[in-house]
C-alpha positions as CSV (number, residue, x, y, z in Angstrom):
1,X,0.0,0.0,0.0
2,X,0.9,3.7,-0.3
3,X,0.5,5.3,3.1
4,X,0.9,8.9,4.1
5,X,1.6,9.3,7.9
6,X,0.8,12.8,9.2
7,X,2.5,13.6,12.5
8,X,2.7,16.6,14.8
9,X,6.0,18.0,15.9
10,X,8.6,15.2,15.8
11,X,10.1,15.3,19.2
12,X,10.6,13.0,22.3
13,X,7.0,12.1,22.7
14,X,4.7,9.0,22.6
15,X,3.2,9.8,19.2
16,X,6.6,10.3,17.6
17,X,7.9,7.0,19.1
18,X,4.8,5.3,17.9
19,X,5.1,6.8,14.4
20,X,8.7,5.8,14.1
21,X,7.9,2.2,15.0
22,X,5.0,2.1,12.6
23,X,6.9,3.6,9.7
24,X,9.8,1.3,10.3
25,X,7.6,-1.8,10.4
26,X,5.5,-0.8,7.3
27,X,8.7,-0.1,5.2
28,X,10.1,-3.5,6.2
29,X,7.0,-5.1,4.9
30,X,7.3,-3.5,1.5
31,X,4.8,-0.7,1.8
32,X,5.5,2.8,0.4
33,X,5.4,5.3,3.2
34,X,5.8,9.1,3.2
35,X,5.7,11.3,6.3
36,X,4.4,14.8,6.7
37,X,5.2,16.5,10.0
38,X,5.5,19.9,11.7
39,X,9.3,19.8,12.1
40,X,11.1,19.0,15.3
41,X,14.5,17.5,16.4
42,X,13.6,14.0,15.3
43,X,12.8,14.9,11.7
44,X,16.2,13.6,10.4
45,X,15.8,10.4,12.5
46,X,12.6,9.7,10.7
47,X,14.3,10.3,7.3
48,X,17.0,7.8,8.3
49,X,14.3,5.1,8.3
50,X,14.2,5.4,4.5
51,X,11.1,7.4,3.8
52,X,10.4,10.9,2.3
53,X,9.6,13.4,5.1
54,X,7.9,16.7,4.4
55,X,8.0,19.6,6.9
56,X,4.5,21.0,6.6
57,X,4.0,24.8,6.5
58,X,0.4,25.9,6.7
59,X,0.5,29.0,4.5
60,X,-1.5,28.7,1.3
61,X,1.3,28.5,-1.2
62,X,3.5,26.1,0.8
63,X,0.6,23.8,1.4
64,X,-0.4,23.9,-2.3
65,X,3.2,22.8,-3.2
66,X,3.0,20.1,-0.6
67,X,-0.3,18.8,-2.1
68,X,1.4,18.7,-5.5
69,X,4.0,16.2,-4.1
70,X,1.3,14.1,-2.5
71,X,-0.8,13.9,-5.7
72,X,2.3,12.4,-7.4
73,X,2.7,9.9,-4.5
74,X,-1.1,9.2,-4.6
75,X,-1.5,7.6,-1.1
76,X,-4.2,5.1,-0.7
77,X,-4.8,6.0,3.0
78,X,-3.8,8.8,5.3
79,X,-2.9,8.1,9.0
80,X,-2.9,11.0,11.5
81,X,-0.6,10.5,14.5
82,X,0.1,13.2,17.1
83,X,-2.9,15.0,18.4
84,X,-4.9,17.9,17.1
85,X,-2.3,19.5,14.9
86,X,-1.6,16.3,13.0
87,X,-5.3,15.6,12.6
88,X,-5.9,19.2,11.3
89,X,-3.3,18.8,8.6
90,X,-4.4,15.3,7.7
91,X,-8.0,16.5,7.4
92,X,-7.0,19.1,4.8
93,X,-5.0,16.5,2.9
94,X,-7.8,14.0,2.8
95,X,-10.3,16.7,1.6
96,X,-8.0,17.7,-1.2
97,X,-7.0,14.2,-2.3
98,X,-10.3,12.4,-1.5
99,X,-8.6,9.6,0.5
100,X,-9.7,7.8,3.7
101,X,-8.4,9.1,7.0
102,X,-7.4,7.1,10.0
103,X,-6.5,8.7,13.3
104,X,-4.7,7.2,16.3
105,X,-5.7,8.5,19.8
106,X,-2.9,8.0,22.4
107,X,-4.3,9.7,25.5
108,X,-7.1,11.7,27.0
109,X,-5.1,14.7,27.9
110,X,-6.2,18.2,26.7
111,X,-3.5,18.5,24.0
112,X,-4.7,15.2,22.4
113,X,-8.4,15.9,22.6
114,X,-10.6,17.4,19.9
115,X,-14.2,18.5,20.3
116,X,-15.4,16.7,17.2
117,X,-13.7,14.4,14.8
118,X,-13.7,15.7,11.2
119,X,-16.2,14.2,8.8
120,X,-13.4,12.8,6.7
121,X,-12.6,10.2,9.5
122,X,-13.0,6.7,8.3
123,X,-11.4,4.9,11.3
124,X,-10.0,5.5,14.7
125,X,-7.2,3.5,16.4
126,X,-7.4,3.5,20.2
127,X,-4.2,2.3,21.9
128,X,-6.2,0.8,24.8
129,X,-9.7,0.0,26.0
130,X,-9.9,3.1,28.3
131,X,-9.5,5.4,25.3
132,X,-12.0,3.4,23.3
133,X,-14.6,3.9,26.1
134,X,-13.9,7.7,26.2
135,X,-14.4,7.9,22.4
136,X,-17.7,6.1,22.6
137,X,-19.1,7.6,25.7
138,X,-17.7,11.1,25.6
139,X,-17.4,11.9,21.9
140,X,-20.1,9.5,20.7
141,X,-17.9,7.9,18.1
142,X,-19.5,4.9,16.5
143,X,-18.2,1.6,17.9
144,X,-17.7,0.2,14.4
145,X,-15.2,3.0,13.5
146,X,-12.9,2.2,16.4
147,X,-10.2,-0.5,16.5
148,X,-8.2,-1.1,19.6
149,X,-4.5,-1.8,18.7
150,X,-2.2,-1.8,21.7
151,X,1.4,-0.4,21.4
152,X,4.1,-2.7,20.3
153,X,7.9,-2.4,21.0
154,X,10.8,-3.8,19.0
155,X,13.2,-6.1,20.7
156,X,16.4,-4.2,21.6
157,X,18.9,-5.0,18.9
158,X,22.0,-4.0,20.9
159,X,23.3,-5.5,24.1
160,X,21.2,-4.9,27.2
161,X,22.1,-2.2,29.7
162,X,24.8,-2.5,32.3
163,X,24.1,-4.8,35.3
164,X,21.7,-3.3,37.8
165,X,23.7,-4.3,40.8
166,X,26.7,-2.1,40.1
167,X,27.4,-0.8,43.6
168,X,30.3,1.4,42.5
169,X,28.1,4.1,41.0
170,X,25.4,6.5,42.2
171,X,22.0,5.1,41.2
172,X,19.9,7.1,38.7
173,X,16.2,7.4,38.7
174,X,14.9,8.4,35.3
175,X,11.6,9.5,33.6
176,X,10.9,10.3,30.0
177,X,8.3,12.0,28.0
178,X,7.1,15.3,26.4
179,X,7.4,18.1,28.9
180,X,4.0,19.6,28.8
181,X,1.2,20.3,31.4
182,X,-0.9,17.3,32.2
183,X,2.0,14.8,32.1
184,X,2.5,15.0,35.9
185,X,6.3,15.7,35.8
186,X,5.8,17.9,38.9
187,X,4.8,14.7,40.7
188,X,8.1,13.2,39.7
189,X,10.0,16.2,41.1
190,X,8.1,15.9,44.4
191,X,8.9,12.2,44.6
192,X,12.6,13.1,43.9
193,X,12.5,15.5,46.9
194,X,11.1,12.7,49.1
195,X,13.6,10.1,47.8
196,X,16.4,12.5,48.4
197,X,15.4,12.8,52.0
198,X,15.5,8.9,52.3
199,X,18.7,8.2,50.4
200,X,22.1,9.9,50.6
201,X,23.4,9.3,47.1
202,X,20.9,9.3,44.2
203,X,20.5,11.2,40.9
204,X,17.4,11.9,38.8
205,X,17.0,12.4,35.1
206,X,14.1,14.0,33.2
207,X,14.5,13.0,29.5
208,X,12.5,15.0,27.0
209,X,11.7,18.5,25.8
210,X,8.6,20.6,25.5
211,X,6.9,23.9,26.5
212,X,6.7,23.1,30.2
213,X,10.5,22.8,30.7
214,X,11.0,26.3,32.0
215,X,8.4,25.8,34.7
216,X,9.7,22.4,35.7
217,X,13.2,23.8,36.0
218,X,11.9,26.5,38.3
219,X,10.1,23.9,40.4
220,X,13.4,21.9,40.6
221,X,15.2,24.9,41.9
222,X,12.4,25.7,44.4
223,X,12.8,22.2,45.8
224,X,16.5,22.5,46.1
225,X,17.2,19.7,43.6
226,X,19.3,21.5,41.0
227,X,22.4,19.5,41.9
228,X,20.7,16.1,41.6
229,X,18.1,16.5,38.8
230,X,19.3,16.6,35.1
231,X,17.1,17.7,32.2
232,X,18.3,16.0,29.1
233,X,17.2,15.8,25.4
234,X,18.4,12.3,24.4
235,X,19.8,13.1,21.0
236,X,21.6,9.8,20.8
237,X,18.5,7.8,21.1
238,X,15.9,7.0,23.7
239,X,17.5,3.6,24.5
240,X,20.4,5.4,26.1
241,X,18.0,7.0,28.6
242,X,16.8,3.6,29.7
243,X,20.3,2.2,29.8
244,X,21.5,5.0,32.0
245,X,18.7,4.5,34.6
246,X,18.6,2.1,37.5
247,X,14.9,2.7,38.0
248,X,12.3,4.2,35.6
249,X,9.5,6.2,37.0
250,X,6.4,6.9,34.9
251,X,3.7,9.1,36.4
252,X,0.3,9.4,34.8
253,X,-3.2,10.1,36.0
254,X,-5.2,9.1,33.0
255,X,-4.7,5.3,33.1
256,X,-3.1,4.8,29.7
257,X,-0.4,2.3,29.2
258,X,2.3,4.4,27.6
259,X,4.8,3.2,25.1
260,X,7.7,4.5,27.3
261,X,6.6,2.2,30.0
262,X,6.8,-0.7,27.6
263,X,10.1,0.4,26.1
264,X,11.7,0.7,29.5
265,X,10.5,-2.7,30.5
266,X,11.8,-4.2,27.2
267,X,15.2,-2.7,28.1
268,X,15.1,-4.7,31.3
269,X,14.6,-1.7,33.5
270,X,12.6,-2.0,36.7
271,X,9.6,0.4,36.5
272,X,7.6,2.2,39.1
273,X,4.4,3.5,37.5
274,X,1.2,5.2,38.6
275,X,-2.2,5.0,37.0
276,X,-5.4,3.2,37.0
277,X,-7.6,1.3,34.5
278,X,-5.5,-0.6,32.0
279,X,-2.2,-0.2,33.7
280,X,-3.5,-1.8,36.9
281,X,-5.6,-4.5,35.2
282,X,-2.9,-5.6,32.8
283,X,0.3,-5.1,34.8
284,X,-0.9,-5.1,38.4
285,X,-1.3,-8.8,38.9
286,X,1.7,-9.9,36.8
287,X,4.4,-8.9,39.2
288,X,6.5,-7.3,36.5
289,X,6.6,-3.7,37.8
290,X,5.8,-1.6,40.9
291,X,2.4,0.1,40.7
292,X,1.1,2.9,42.9
293,X,-2.2,4.8,42.7
294,X,-2.0,8.1,40.9
295,X,-1.5,11.0,43.3
296,X,0.1,9.0,46.1
297,X,3.5,10.6,46.1
298,X,4.6,9.2,49.4
299,X,3.9,5.6,48.3
300,X,5.6,6.3,45.0
301,X,8.7,7.6,46.7
302,X,8.8,4.6,49.1
303,X,8.6,2.2,46.2
304,X,11.5,3.9,44.4
305,X,13.7,4.1,47.5
306,X,13.0,0.4,48.3
307,X,14.0,-0.6,44.8
308,X,17.2,1.5,44.9
309,X,18.2,-0.3,48.2
310,X,17.5,-3.7,46.7
311,X,19.5,-4.4,43.5
312,X,18.5,-8.1,43.5
313,X,14.8,-7.2,43.3
314,X,15.6,-4.6,40.6
315,X,17.3,-7.3,38.5
316,X,14.4,-9.7,39.0
317,X,11.7,-7.1,38.1
318,X,13.7,-6.0,35.0
319,X,14.1,-9.6,33.8
320,X,10.4,-10.3,34.3
321,X,9.4,-7.1,32.6
322,X,11.5,-7.7,29.5
323,X,10.1,-11.2,29.1
324,X,6.5,-10.1,29.5
325,X,6.7,-7.2,27.1
326,X,8.4,-9.0,24.3
327,X,5.9,-11.8,24.6
328,X,2.7,-9.7,24.9
329,X,3.6,-6.5,23.1
330,X,5.8,-7.2,20.1
331,X,5.9,-4.5,17.4
332,X,5.2,-7.1,14.7
333,X,1.8,-7.8,16.1
334,X,0.9,-4.1,16.3
335,X,2.0,-3.6,12.7
336,X,0.0,-6.6,11.5
337,X,-3.2,-5.3,13.1
338,X,-2.6,-1.9,11.7
339,X,-2.1,-3.3,8.2
340,X,-5.3,-5.3,8.5
341,X,-7.2,-2.2,9.6
342,X,-5.9,-0.1,6.7
343,X,-7.2,-2.8,4.3
344,X,-10.5,-2.9,6.0
345,X,-10.9,0.9,5.9
346,X,-9.9,1.1,2.2
347,X,-12.2,-1.7,1.2
348,X,-15.1,-0.2,3.2
349,X,-14.7,3.2,1.6
350,X,-14.4,1.7,-1.9
351,X,-17.5,-0.4,-1.3
């Protein structure tokens, strides 16, 4: 198939990671893929996958030239990934080219929500059942339009991270994601403050970039954590963030099972996560990560501190997590389901 993937800003975010995995998998299976995004630090990384990547400008003449390129490519389907901005561009493209539009919804945070889906929508991919329920009950999207396709992660191709029981170095507590309001990074900083009171030697890393970085840096200073918290944009690749961390902390209050959670587990990192819904139901009984209810900073800090003190348990959790994720969330399965859904949507529109 010929597939156009519309993304938002290509940065260290769940939609970008998802888009990269999808594009890589589709190309490996012989599909023709082009990407249209809104710029960002990972634009070149997307090109390195072997596809054409357009930086979309919304002024009339630039967009008209962009449509000229797309008419030559003649996509059979358009897939919007990356929130409202990606969906808005994809809607304009599908109206101009008269092609079916599929949209992936990753979360129920304000930056991802739209009041109404455009009339050009022919299918919606929800990454978990919680989001499917929101789409049906809140936005009144027809059930028949929605397909639940969980995230998938690729098995790490390089050697696994250094041993977790290395007592010669200061342990690092890491978190990753797009730095924007609603992602609960302030909870991570509060937890860092509590853990610092419980442990003498520990460092913290916030990996990502985004519009909330300035505010979060100020919060770090107000908590007296400037000397132990590092903000990093992982230019060398997200896998290096996981490999540098002894414990990954992922804080969320909307119940989604983020791709960074799965990636960290695939890298054999022990994970402490907050959430409800699917996170608790799928991972809570499996014994593969530490789970704490959203908003309970004291419990989260205690779980982190206990893991730092117990390298044997860290190693056990990391090994269980890797085995579970590679068995239940392989990227190949996610790609296969997406391929099938593309074909279903195209056939439905043609019929």
